[in-house]
N, C-alpha and C positions, 0 to 999 in steps of 0.2 A: 420493626427492623432497626438494629443499632446503626449509628452513623458510619462506623468504619465499614460495615457491610454495604451500606448505601454507596459509599465512595468507591468501594471495589467495583460495584455495578456501573457507576458513572464513568470510572476510568475505562472499563471494558467498552462502554458505549462510545467514548472518545476514540479508542483504537479502532472500533468498527467504522466510525465515521471517517477516520483518517485513511484506513485501507480501502474503503469504498471509493473515496474521492481521489486520493493520491494514487490508488491502484490503477485507475484508467489512464491517468496522465503519465505514470511510469510506463504503462503499456504502449501508449502513443509514442513516447520517446524511443522505446525499443523498435517500434514499427517504422521509424524514420529510415531504418536500414533494411528491414525485412519486407516492407510493403511498398514504400515510395520508389518509383523508378527513376526519377530525376529531381533536380533541385526545386522545380515548381511544385511537385507533389509533396516534397518534404516541407515546403513552406505552407502548403494547405494543412498538413497534419499538425504542424506546430501552431498554426493559427486556430485550430479547433480547441486547443487548451490554453492559448495565449492569455485570454481574459481571466482564467480561473486557477491556473496552477499554483500561483503564490497564495491565493486564499485557501486552497486545499491544505497547505502546509501549516496553517493556523491550528488545525486539529492536532498536529504533532506537538506543537509548542504547548498547547493547552493540556494534552495528555501528559507530557513531561512535567509541566508545572504542577498539575494536580497530583501526580505521583510524589513529587518533591514535598509538597505541603501536607498531603494526607498520609503518606507512608514513607517518611524520611529514611528509615532503615532499608526499605526495599530499594529506594532510589540510590542510596549510597552504595549498597552491595552490587546492584545491577550495573551502575556506571563505572565502578572500579573493576569488577570482574569482566565486564564486556567492553573494556576501554577501547581496545584496538578496533573491533568491528563497528562500534558506535562512532568512533572518531572517523573511520573511513566513510560511514554513511553521512556524517556531518560535512566532511570535505566534498563528497559527491553533491550534496544538496547546495552547497555554496557555489561550486563550479557550474552546476546545472543552471542555477539562476543567472549567473554571469553569462553563460552561453546563450540563453534565450535572449538576453538584452543586447549582447555584442554581435551576434551572428549577422544581423542585417545592417550593421554600421558601415561596412565596406563591401564592395561588389566583387572583389578579387576572388577567384576560385579557391586559391589556397587558404585564404582567410575563412571563408564560409565552410569549406570542407573540414577545417580543423575544429571549428565550433560544433559542427554536426557530429563529428566523431565523439566529442565530449558529451553532447546531449545523449547519444546512444549509450555510452558506457556509464554515465552517471545516472541513467535511468535503470539500466540492467543490474548494476551492482547493488543498489539499495533494495530493489525488488527481491533479489536473492538473499541478501544479508538479513532483512527483516524476518524472513522465514526461518533462517538459521537461529536467530536470536530467540524468537518466540518458541521454537521447538525445544531449545535448551532450557528455557524457563519452565516449560511444562514437564519436561523429562526429569529435571533436577540437575543441579550442578554441585560442585564440591564447595560447600559452605561449612566453615568450622564453628566451634562453640562461641567464638567471638563475633559471629555474624559477618565474617570476612570471607571473601572468595579465596579458596585455597588451591585452585587449579591453575592452568595456564591456557594460552590461546589455543593450542592444539587440542585441548580437551573439548573445546566447543565444536570441533570439526568431526563429530561422530556421525555414523550412518543415518541415524534418526534426524539429526539436525540438517544434514546435507539434503536429505529427502524433503524436509520441510522447506528449505530454500528453493528447491526445484519446483515445489508446488506453488509457492507464492509467485515465483517468476513466471511460470506458465499461466497461472490463473490471472495475474495482473495483465499479462500480454493478451490473453483472450478477452479480458474485460476491456482493454484498450482497443482491440480490433472491433469489438461490437460497438464501442463508442464511436470509432472512426466511421463505421458503416452508418451509424445514426446521424452523424454530423456532416457527411460529405455527399456529393452528387457525382453522377457520371461513372466512368470506368473505375476510379479508385474506390468508390462505394462497393461495386460488385466484387472487386478483388479483396476488399476488406472482409466481406461476408464469407468468401471462399476460404480465406486464411483463418478466419474465426472458427470455421468448422474443423479444420485440421488441428488448430491449437486447442479447441474444446475437447476433442477426443483424447489428445495427449494429456491434457489437464485432468480429465475424468479418470484415467488410469492411475496417474500419480497420486491424485487426491484421494481416491478410494483406498489405495494401499496405506497412505499416511494416516487418514482418519481412522481406519480400522485398527492400525497399529496403536494409535493414541487411545482409542476406546478400550482396547484389550489391556493396555498397560496402566491407564490412569482413569478411565471413564466410569460413569455410573448411568443411571436411568435418564437423567436430564441431559447429559452430554450425548447419549444415544439418540434422543429425540432431535437435538440440534444437528447431529451428523446426518440423520435421515433427511432432514429439511435441506441441508447443504447439497446432498447427492441428488435429490429430486429436483431442486432448483437448477442445478448445473445441467441436468438432462433437459429440463424445460427451456433453459437458455439456448442450448444447442438446437432443439426442435424449432423454437421461434426464429432463430437465426436462419436456419435452412428454409423456413417458410417466408423469409423476407420481412418478418415483423421485428425490426431493429429495436423499437421502443420496448416491447415486451422482453426481448432478448437481453437488453441492457438492464432492465428491472430484475430479471431472474438472475443474471450474473452478479448483480449487486446483492441480492438475497443470498446467493451462494457464499460470497465473501462474509457477509454479516453472520450467517449461521455457522460458518467454519471458525471464525474468530470467537463467536459466542461459545462454541464447543470447547475451544482451548481454555477459555476462562472458567467454564463450568467444570472441566476436568481438573483445573488448577485449584479451585476453591476448596477449603478455606486457606490453603497456602497461597502466598504471593510469590514465593521463590523457594521451592523444596530443596533440601539438602540431600545429596546422594551419599553422603558419608554417614549421617545419622538423622533419622526423621525428627528427632527431638531438637535438632539444630536448625530446622526449617524456619523460614520467615513466614508468618501467618498474618491474617488481617488483624489479629489481636496484638501480637507482640511487635509488629512493625509499624503500627499506626501512630498518628499524632494524638494529642490530648482531645477529649471531647469538646472543649471550648474552641480549639482551633478548627475542628471539623464543623462545628456549628456556624462559625463565622464564614467558612468556605461555602457552606450550603446556601447561606443568604446571598453571598456574592454571585455564586453560580446561578441561582434562581433569577437574579436581575440581569446578568450579562448574557446568559445563554440564548434567551429568545431574541435579543438584539442581533447577535452574531448569525443566528439561523435565518432571520428575516433578511439581513443584508446579503448573505450568500445565496439565498433563494432568489432574491431580486437580480443578482448578477447572472445567475444561470438563465433566468427568464429573459433578460435583455439580450443575451448572446445565444438564444436558442435556435436560430436558423441554421440551415445547412450551408456549407460553402464548397467551392470547387476551384479548379485552376482558373476558371474564367472570372472569379471574383478577386483575384490578385490585382492590385493597382497597376496601371500601365507602366509607370516608372519602375516598379519592383519587377514586373515581368521582363522589362527590357534589361535590367541589371542581371536577372537570372539567365536570360538568353545569352548575354555577353559573356558571362562567366562560363556557361556551358560550352560556348563556341571556343573560348580560350582553352578550355580543358581538352577539346577535341584537337 
């Protein structure tokens, strides 16, 4: 296999890792409004992802950096054509990180409520916009003979892309609900499981329509296999969740995300960004890649650094593997929460 094909696969793996990991913490951020009943429960949900959310974003940085180095034309066209949605995602990620850090700095109700609203919206919007972006990439956008994006922002808001956004939003929220059930104890765990069932059913309907649409429009035999795996895994995740097997449910929801993203990349290959104006103007793994020497250096660097990153992240998840509940919040934090809630009443 040629190096540019290998790097197409590696970039797909990086996006799979990012959506698997960031997907559940986006979902947990959305659930701070949908699942949590009071500030103490919101604190519990935030604490489930507190040690890992920033590490999950490393996968995005790596995917972006790998695309820039391995396929510079793809990177340039993507970031110029999708400038507004990608800028909005970036702003959301910045504000989200600030919100996690600043929320607990003061106990006033207005202060914490403001940051909690920011956590919710900066989790919901990227979860939706990533689906819109990737659906457009697979569907094809207006790329001219000069490899420049020739459309506008509203061209990206087509029915296929909007459906893709709804799929990623519901799938990530379902993934987050299963993760919340896996990481919590008590009443919030039971409610997370019930909400996960509802979200899973909605996701199954939306995902089935989107994946079939993608398969009919762009797919082949390999993408069909990935689609079948995604659908079966989603149904298995639902079944495991209803049986109270949160660990298996989380595993299967992760497989769903991995298979769905793999299907999109399989449907895309050998293009990296198809042109809807003229297929001959599409960016491919051949005409958008860096030189073989650059790809060779990147391969050596990736081979050395990737195992270190994986070991470190695996160790982090192992250290913070235990379940938590309202009773595990420190007394001083609970007192500040009670005071804020009393002030609100």
